[in-house]
DRENGURO-698893 format. One record per residue: x, y negated, z negated of N, C-alpha, C, O in turn; residue in one letter. Coordinates in steps of 0.2 Angstrom, whole numbers, plus 5000, padded with zeros to 4 digits. Layout:
REM residues N
XYZXYZXYZXYZa;...
This chain:
REM residues 481
504050004985503949924984503149924980502649964982m;503149884975502449864973501949934971501349934972f;502249984969501950064968501350024964500850014966e;501650004957501249994952500649944954500149964951s;500649904958500049864962499549914966498949934964l;499949944971499450004974499150034971498550034972k;499450084963498950114959498450064957497950074960k;498550024954497849964952497249974957496649984956k;497549984961497049924967496550014968495950014968f;496950064970496450154971496250144964495650164963s;496450134959496050174952495150124954494650144956r;495450054953494950034954494350044959493750024957t;494450074963493950084968493650194966493150224966s;494350194963494050274961493550244954492950274954e;493650214951493350204945492550174946492150174941k;492350144952491950114955491550184958490950204956l;491750214962491450274964491050334960490550364960e;491550324955491250394948490750364946490150384946e;490950274943490250254941489550274943489050304940e;489550234949488950234957488650314956488150334954l;489150344958488950434957488650464952488150494952i;489050464947488550474939487950444939487450474938e;487850384939487350344939486650384945486050394943e;486950404950486550414955486250514955485750534956a;487150554950486750614946486150614943485650644943e;486250564939485750574932485250544936484650544933a;485250504941484450494943484250524949483950494954e;484450604948484250644956484250604962483850614966d;484750564963484750534971485650534973485850494977n;485850584971486350594975486450694977486150744974l;486750684983486650764990487450754992487750704993q;487550804993488350834996488250835000487650845002e;488750815006488550815013489350845015489850835012e;489050875022489750885025490050805028489750755029k;490650825029491050765031491850775027491950815023g;492150715029493250685025492750635021492250605024t;492950635016493150585009493650565011494150595012r;493550485012494350465013494450435009494150385007f;495150435007495550395001495650315002495550275007s;495850294999495850214996496250175004496150135008f;496950235001497450195007497150215016497250175021f;496950255017496650285023496350235027496250245033s;496050185023495650125026496250085030496150055035f;496950085027497350055029497750075037497950035041g;497750145036497750175043497350165047497650155053r;496550175047496150155051496550105056496650115062k;496550025052496449965052497149955057497149905060d;497649995058498349995059498050045067498150025073k;497850085065497750135071497150075079497250065085e;496750045074496350005078496749955081496649955087e;497349915078497649875079498149895086498249845090e;498249965087498750005092498350005096498549995102e;497550015096497250045100496949965105496749955111k;497049925101496849825104497549835110497549825116e;497949865106498549845110498549865116498749845121d;498249935114498550005121497849945126498049915132e;497349925124496749905130496949835133496649805138s;497349815129497549765134498449785141498849745143n;498349845143498749875145498249875151497649875150l;498449885159498049895167498049965164498450005161l;497349975166497250065169497450065174497450035179p;497750165171497950185176497650195184497050195185e;497950205190497450205196496950285195497150335192p;496250275199496050365198496350375205496550345210e;496350465201496450505207495850555210495650605206i;495650535216495050595217495250675219494850725219d;495750675220495850745220496250765213496750745210e;495850825211496350835205497150865207497250905212a;497550845202498250875203498450945203498050985199p;498950965207499151025210499151075201499051135200q;499351055199499751085191498951105187498851165185d;498451065187497751065184497751135189497651185186e;497651135195497351185199497551235196497151265193v;498251245197498551295194498551335188498551395187e;498351265184498351295177497351335176497151375172s;497051295181496251345182496451405184496151455182v;496951415188496951475191497151535185496951585185e;497551515182497851555177497351575170497451625166d;496851535171496651565166496051595167495651615162e;495951615174495651675175495751725174495251765173q;496451745176496551815170496251845165496051895163p;496351755160496451775152495651795151495451835147i;495251755155494551795153494451845155493951885153e;494951875159494551945161494951995155494652045154e;495651965152495752025148495351995142495352035137d;494951935142494551945135494051995136494152045134e;493651985139493252025144493152125141492752155137s;493852135146494352185144494152195136493752235135e;494552155132494352175126493752175121493652195116d;493352135125492552155123492452245124492152285120d;492652245129492552325133492652375128492352425126n;493452345126493752395121493352425116493152475115e;493252345113492652335105492052375107491852405102e;491752385112491052405114491352495114490952535112k;491652495116491752575118492052615112491952675111s;492452565108492652595103492052605096492052655092g;491352525096490752565092490452625096490252665092f;490252635102490052695104490552775104490452835105l;491252735102491452795101491352825094491452885094s;491152805091491052815081490152875083490052925080r;489852845088489152885087489352965092489053015091f;489952965095490153035100490453055093490253105090r;490953025092491453065087490853105082491053165081s;490153075078489953095074489453175077489253215073s;489353165083488953225083489353295082489953305083d;488953335079489353355077489053435078488453445080k;489453495078489253565081488653575074488553535069s;488253655074487653665071488153685065487953665060d;488853715065489153735060489453695055489553715050d;489553635059489753585055489153555052489253545046e;488553545054488153505052487853545044487753515039e;487753635045487553655041488153665033487953665027s;488753675037489253635032489053595025489053615019d;489053515029488953465025488153465023488053455017s;487753485025487153495021487253555014486853555010e;487653575015487753635009488253585003488253584997e;488753555009489053495002488653455000488853444994l;488053425002487253355003487253394996487453364991e;486953454996486453504989486953484984486753464980e;487553504984487853514978488053454974488053454968t;488253414980488253334976487653294976487653234974e;487153324978486453254972486353284967485953244963e;486453344964486253354956486753294952486553284946p;487453274954487953224951487653164953487853114949v;487453164956487353084959486653044956486552994952e;486253094958485653084951485753074944485453024941e;486153124941486353104936486753034935486853014929e;486952994939487352954940486952894939487052844935k;486552904943485952864945485452854938485252794937k;485352894935484852904930485252884923485052864918s;485852884924486352854915486452774919486652724916h;486352774923486452664926485652644923485552604918f;485152674927484452644923484252654916483752624914w;484652694913484452724906484652674902484552664896s;485152644906485652574902485252534903485052504897r;484652484910484352444907483752444904483452394902n;483452524905482852544901482852524892482352514889k;483652524890483752514882483952454880484252434875d;483752414885484152324884483152314883482652344886k;483152274877482452234876482452194879483052164880s;481752174880481352114884481552044881481451994885d;481752024875482051964873482751974877482951944882d;483152014875483752014881483851994887484351964890e;483252024889483251984897483251934899483451914904d;482751894893482551824894482851784893482851724895s;483551804888484251774885484551764892484451714894q;484851814895485051824900484851784905485351764908e;484251774906483951724912483951644911483851604916d;483951634905484051554903484851564904484951534909e;485251594901486151574900485951604908485351594907s;485951624915485951604919485851524924486151494928l;485051514922484951454925485451404921485751364924e;485451404913486151374911486651364915486851304914d;486951404918487751394920487651374928488151354932d;486951374931486851344937486951274937487251244940t;486551244931486551184928487251144928487451104932e;487451184922487951144923488651154929489151124928e;488551194933489051194939488851144943489251104946e;488151144942487951064947488351014945488650974949k;488351004939488550934934489250924937489450874938k;489550994936490250984934490550984943491150984944s;490150974946490350974954490850934957491250944961h;490550874954490750804958491650794951492150784954f;491650804948492150784942492850834943493450824943w;492350914946492850964949493250944955493750964957s;492950904958493150874963494050834962494650824964r;493850814957494450744956494950784952495450754951n;494850854949495250884947495750924954496350944954k;495350934959495750954964495950904971496250924977k;495850854968496150814972496850824976496850824982d;497350834972498050844975498150904981498550914986n;497650944978497551004984496851014991496751064994e;496650964990496350944994496450905001496550925007d;496650834998496950795001497350825006497650875005v;497350795010497850815019498250765020498050715017s;498550765022499450765025499350645028499650595027a;498450665030498250595032497950545025497850485026d;497850575018497750535015496750565016496250525014g;496750605018495950615020495950665014496550675011e;495250685011494850735007494550785012494350765018a;494550845009494250895014493450905010492850905012k;493550915004492850905002492550844999492750795000g;492250854996491750804989491450744992491350704988g;491250745001490750705001490150684997489950734995l;489950644996489150644993488750584996489150534996f;488150574997487750514999487250524995487150574991s;486850454995486250464990485550464994485450434999f;485050494990484750504993484050424995483650424999v;484150364988483850324992484450294991484850304987r;484550234996485250204997485350144989484850104987e;485950154986486150114981486450024982486750004987k;486250004977486449914979487149924971487149954966t;487749884974488149894966487849814967487749764971i;487849814957487749784953488149724950488649724952s;487949684945488549664942488649714935489149704932e;488149754933488549794930488749834929489049844924k;488749874939489149924939490049904939490449944939h;490049854940490849824941491249784935491849774934v;490549764929490949724925491549754921492149724920e;491349824918491849854914492549864921493049834920d;492449904925492949894930493349834932493949834933i;493049804933493449734933493749714930494349694932l;493549694923493849704916494449744915494949724912f;494249794916495249834917495649824922496249804922e;495349824926495749784932496049714931496349684935l;495949684926496149604926496749614921497249574922e;496549664915497249684909497649724915498249694915m;497649764918497949804921498549744925499149754926e;498249714927498749654933499149624929499749604930l;498649604923499149554918499849574915500349544915l;499649644913500049694911500449694916500949654915q;500549724922501149714928501449644930501749644935g;501349604926501749534925501249484931501649454934d;500649484933500449464938499949404933499649424928v;500249334935499949284929499249264929498949274934a;498849234924498149244923497849224927497349264929m;497949154930497549134935497349174941496849174944e;497849204942497949224946497549294947497149304952v;497549334942497249404940496649384941496349404945a;496449334937495649274938495349264943494749274942s;495749254949495549234955495549304958494949304961e;495749364959495849424962495049464957494749504960v;494949444951494349484948493749444953493249464956v;493949384952493149344953492949344961492349334962d;493349354967493349344973493149434974492749434979s;493349504970493149544970492449564967492049614970v;492349544964491549554962491149504965490549514965k;491349434969490749384974490649434980490149444984d;491349484982491149524988490649594987490249604991d;490949634980490549694981489949704978489749754980l;489649644973488949644970488449614977488449564980v;488149674978487349664981487649694988487349684994g;488249724988488249784995487849854993487749884987k;487649865000487249934998487649985001487949975006k;487550044998487950114997487650155000487050174997i;487750205006487350245006487950305006487750355002k;488350315007488850365005489450335001489550275001r;489750384997490350374993490750344997490950294995s;490950365003491550335008491250265009491650225010n;490750235008490550155009490950135002491350095002d;490850154998491150134989491950114990492350064989i;492150184993492850164995493050115000493450084998t;492850105004493050045010492749975006493149935004e;492049985005491949895003492549884998492849824999y;492749924991493349924989493849884990494049834988t;494049924994494749935000494749865001495249824999y;494249845005494249775010494149715004494649685003l;493749695000493749674995494349624990494449564989a;494849714989495349684986495849664990496249624988l;495949694995496349655002496149595005496549565007k;495449565005495449495005495549455001495849405002n;495349454994495649444987496449424987496649364986a;496849474987497649464990497749414993498049364992v;497449435000497849395008497649325005498049285007a;497149295001497149225002497549204996497649144995e;497949244992498249234987498949214989499249154988i;499249264994499949274996499949235001500549215002i;499549205005499749155011499749095009499149075006d;500149055009500348985007500548965012500849005016i;500348905015500448875022501048855021501048835015p;501548845025502148815026502448815030502348865033g;502948775032503448765039504048845038504148875032k;504348845043504848905040505348865040505148805042s;506148875036506548845039506848835045507048775046m;506848895050506948895057506648855062507048835066t;506148825060505548795063506148725062506348685066e;506148715054506448645053506948615054507148555054m;507448695057508248685059508248655065508448595066i;507748695070507448665076507248575075507548535078e;506848575072506448495073507248445071507448405075a;507548465064508148405066508848405071509248365072k;508948465073509148455081509148435085509548405088k;508448435085508248375091508248295089508148255094q;508248285086508248235080509048215080509248155080q;509648285079510348275079510548245073511048205073g;510148285068510448285060510348345059509948385062e;510848365051510648445049510148445045509848395043p;510048505044509448535039509748525034510248555034l;509548475027510148495021509448545015508848535015v;509748595013509448635010509948625003510548615003v;509548624998509548614990509448704988508948734991m;509648734984509548784977509548764973509948724971f;508948804969509048764964508748854957508348894960v;508848874952508548924949509148904942509548864943g;509048964936509348994931509949044934509849064940i;510449054931511149084932510749164931510349184927n;511049194937510849294934510249274938509749304935g;510049254943509549274949509449294954508949304957t;510449274958510649294964510649234967510749234973g;510649194965510449134969511149104975511049094981k;511949114972512449114976512549164982512649144988t;512449214980512249274985511849284991511949304996t;511249224987510749224992510949164999510849165005t;511349114994511549064999512049095004512049075010i;512449155003512949185008512549235013512649245018g;511949255010511549285017511249245019511249245025k;510849195017510649125023511149115028511049115033l;511849105026512149085030512449135036512449115042a;512549195034512449245038511849255042511749305045n;511549235041510749255044510449215052510149225057y;510849135049510849075053511449075057511449035061y;511949125054512549115060512549165064513049175068l;512049205063511949265067511349235072511249265077k;510849185072510249165076510849095079510649035080k;511449095080512049055083511948965081511948925085g;511748965075511548905071512548895067512948945067y;512748855066513248835061513048795057512748735058t;513148835049512948815044513548815040513948855041p;513648755035514048725030514048755025513448745023v;514348775019514048785012514248725005514748745003i;514048685002514248644999514448664992513848674989a;514948684986514948714980514948654976515448624974a;514448634974514148604971513948614961513748564956s;514248704960514048714956514748704951515048764950d;515048644948515648624946515748624938516248604935t;515048654936515148684929515448744924515848754920f;515148794929515148864927515848894930516048884935r;516148914926516848954927516949004933516549054933a;517348994938517049054942516649034949516749054955g;516348994948515649004951516048964959515848984964a;516548904959516748894965517148944969517048944975i;517548984966517749054969517149104969517349154972e;516849094968516149154969515749134978515549164983q;515749054977515349064983515849054990515749054996v;516349034987516949024992517149084995517349095001t;517149134990517149224992516549234998516749235003y;515949234996515349225001515549185007515749225011h;515649125009515749085014516649105017516849075022a;516949135014517449165021517349255020517749285023d;516849275018516549355021516249355026516349385030n;515749295026515249275032515449245039515349255045v;516149205034516549145040516249105041516149095047g;515749065036515848985036515948935034516148965028v;516048875032516548815032516248815025515648815025k;516648795018516348775012516748715010517348705010i;516448695009516648595006516648614997516248654994i;517148584993517348604989517748564985518148534989k;517748534977518048474973518448534968518348594969h;518748504963518948524957518448524952518048474950k;518448594950518248604942518048544940518348484941k;517348544937517148464932517248404937517348344934g;517148414944517148354948516148324948515748364946s;516148284950515248264952515048314956515248304962d;514648354954514148394961513948334965514148344970p;513648304963513348254967513848234973513548224978a;514248224973514848194976514948254982515148244988a;514948314980515348364982514648394989514748424994v;513848364986513448394990513348314996513048335002a;513548274995513548224999513948215004513848175009f;514548255003515248275006515048325014515148315020d;514748375010514448425014514148405021514248415027a;513648345016512948335022513548265027513248235032v;514148245025514448195031514748235034514648235041e;515148295032515548345035515048395041515348425046h;514348395041513848425047513548375049513148385053a;513648295048513448255054513948245058513948235064k;514548245054515248225061515548265065515848255069a;515348355061515548405064514848435071514748465076q;514548415068513648435072513648485070513648525075g;513648505065513248565063512548535062512248485061k;512248625061511448625061511048625054510448605053e;511448655049511348675041511548655034511748715032l;511548625031511748615025511748675019511348645015v;511948725016511648735009512048705003512648725001l;511548675000511848654993511848714988511348744987i;512448744984512348774979512448744970512948704968d;512048764967511948714961511948744956511748804956t;512248724948512148764944511648784942511048754942a;511848854940511148884938511048844928511448844924g;510448834928510248794923509548804918509048814922r;509348804914508648844911508248794911508348734910m;507548814914507148754916507148704908506948644908q;507248734904507148674897507748614894507648574890t;508148624898508948604896508748524901508748504907n;508548484896508448434899508948364903508848324907t;509448384899510448344905510448364910510348334915n;510448464910510648484916510048464922510148454928l;509248464920508948444925508948364928508948344934m;509048344923509148244924509948244928510048194931d;510448314928510948294933510848344940511348344944e;510248374941510048404944509548364951509548384956m;509248314947508548264951509448214954509448194959k;510048194949510548164955510848184960510948154965k;511048244959511148304968510748284971510948244976i;509748294970509348264976509348194979509148174985k;509548154972509448074975509948064980509848034986r;510648084979511248084983511048124988510948084993v;510948174990511148224998510448215000510448215006s;509648204996509148185001509048255005508848245011k;509148335001508848375005508248355007507848315006p;508248425013507448425017507048475013506348475012d;507448525011507048585008507348584998507948584996l;506948584997507448604986507048684986506448704986v;507648724986507048804984507248824980507848834980i;507048844975507048894971507248974970506749014970f;507748994969507749074970507549084962507749044958v;507249144961506949164958507249244958507549274963g;507049284952507049344954506649404954506249404949d;506549444956505549454958505549524951505049534948a;506149554950506049574943506049564936505949604931l;506049484934505749454930505049444929504849454923t;504749434935504049464935503749384932503849324934g;503149384925502949294926503549254923503349204921n;504049264922504649224919504849194924504749134924d;505249224931505149184937504449154938504449114943a;504049154936503149114939503149054935502849004937t;503449054929503749004925504148974924504148924920e;504848994927505448944930505248894934505448834934q;504848934940504648904946504148834943504248774945a;503648854939503348804937503848734933503848674935k;504148764930504448704926505048654932505248594932k;505248704938505948664940505348634947505548574949f;504848664948504248614952503848544948503448494950n;503948554941503748474939504148444937504048384934e;504948484938505448424935505648384943505748324943a;505748444948506248404954505848394960506148374965i;505048434960504748454966504948494970505248474974d;504948574969505048604976504748624979504148624977i;505048634986504748644993504648714996504248725001d;504948764991504848844994505148894989505448884983g;505148924991505449004984505649064989505249094993v;506349094988506549134988506649194983507149184980i;506349244982506349314978506949364981507049394986l;507349364976507849414976507649474974507049464973t;507749524973507649594972507049614972506649644968k;506849604978506049614980505949694982505449724982a;506649704983506249784986506549844980506649904980d;506649794975506749874968506249854963506349864957a;505549814967505049774963504249834962503849834966d;504249874958503949904958503249874955502649904957s;503249824951502449784948502349764953502049794957k;502649694955502249654961502149594957501949544960g;502249584952501849534950501949454950501549404949g;502749464951503049374954502949374962503149324965a;502849414966502749404973502049394974501849364979s;501449424969500849414971500649324967500149294968l;501149304962500749264959501249174959500949124958s;501949184961502449124961502149084968502249024967i;501949094972501749034976501149004975501048944975g;500749064974499949014971499848984966499348934966y;500148994962500548984953500648884957500148844956v;501148884959501348824962501348784967501548724968i;500948844971500548814978501248804981501448744982q;501748834983502148804987502448894991502348944989k;502648884996502748974999503349015002503749005007p;503449064998503849104997504249115004503949145008i;504849085007505249065012505549135013505349165019m;505849165009506249225011506249265006506149245001f;506349355006506349415001506949435002507149435008l;507349444997508149474997508049554995507849564989g;508149594999507849655003508349705000508149754999m;509149684996509649734994510249704993510249644992g;510849724993511449674991511749654997511949594997q;511949705004512049675009511949605012511449565011g;512349585015512249525018511549495024511349445026y;511549575025510949565031510349595028509949605032d;510349595021509649625017509149555016508849545011d;509249525020508649465020508249455024508349465030i;507549445023507249445029506649375025506549365019m;506249345033505949295033505149315030504749365032e;504949265025504449285021503849305028503949275034y;503349355027502749355030502149395025502149445021d;501649355027500949375021500849435026500649495024a;500749435033500349485034500749555032500449595031d;501449565032501949615029501749625024501449675023w;501749555019501749585013501049615010500949635004m;500549615014499949625014499849705016499449745013l;500249715021500549785022500649815018500349875019n;501149805013501449835008501249845004501349895001q;500649795000500049804995499749854997499749904993l;499449875004499049905003499149965009498849985014f;499749995007499950045012500250105008500550085003s;500250165010500350235005501050215007501450215003e;501350195016502050205017502550165012502450105012d;503050195010503450185006504050105008504350065005e;503850125015504450095021504250055028504450075033a;503850005027503549985031504449915036504749875033v;504449925041504949905043504749835044504149815045e;505449795043504949715046505249675053505749675055a;504649665056504749645062505249565061505149515057e;505649575067506049525068505849455070506249405071e;
């Protein structure tokens, strides 16, 4: 989920790191040090670990025990023989070392034999040595100086290419925790991120976001926010660059995806106290999964203990009444429907009256899918709204359509003033453009996300969960109930 956005964010961090290290290398302001180089997503894991530690710190401390437990005493006793074994091993090693000298003691006869052998071998060895040195003597002084220069060039080249070779070996050096074993750099003199360092990098990020179906105003907002956060930051180590970029991007996205709004569950409870049902009208174009989403929501709130009713107000499209009836029967809720071609506003009105009479807490009104450019159909939708007086008008959009979903939401909002958004097929969305943009562009909250094809595959939108998805390496993050 959102793999494309994750890659764009991590690439921005890598490019800024390369930019600063390359400049520091040219200024002779770079040194390699021992330590662990963190990847972009490892900071997400660190945040998660800190949260877990905070949760653990809230627990009551365990009582202190003065005396060591019996198991620990036994374990200490067990360790003593191991030390003895180690000392025995050391003695064996020492004795082995001395035995070499003992075995090297020879008799006089053996020594004389060895001396004779050495005398016979000496001329051959001397001949070999003289041959080796004669080769070196044959070389001219010019050749020697050329070799020295080439060695110096090689070492300088190796120095320069050291940083770039780190990137080539990333796959090998990165551990399972997303941390690299080598390639940690520090600056001799502290560096400050300036506007020139981020200008080209953030322009690239903006272009990549636009290619990923992120709306223009959202891409610009992200880039401006990241620029404000990064420029002026003082850097001591390469890890600082990665961390500051991670935090700058995370803060920018957090501002965009967190549009305040009441949850549907809270609104149902508020209306219930008044003895009224919550009336929700669904709008959008054909093919976005609007009718299926209504079935999912009916099932969702049925399991929460509420009693929904569905209004089949799509009386124009062939098979629409049968389709919504199929979903209502599957989840086990009442459906109010009229004949095909009847007045859709009348169907919605009857459903609301039924809910009031029967004490049902939720009315879900299905409407005909229509293009936002069709004026006549938009006027018909306004009539349904006027008659049924819904508490919520929700636009249902397909996350996979990216910018199209955002543009459709804008048009519907201008025509009928929508209150929130449900995005379908969010689980299959690799780009993430619609999820990032749609709420910010129309300034209305995303209320639910469709996460699959089953009736249970729907979840209430949570900005923290979304942020975790965008800045986590883990592909499956469980939604909290």
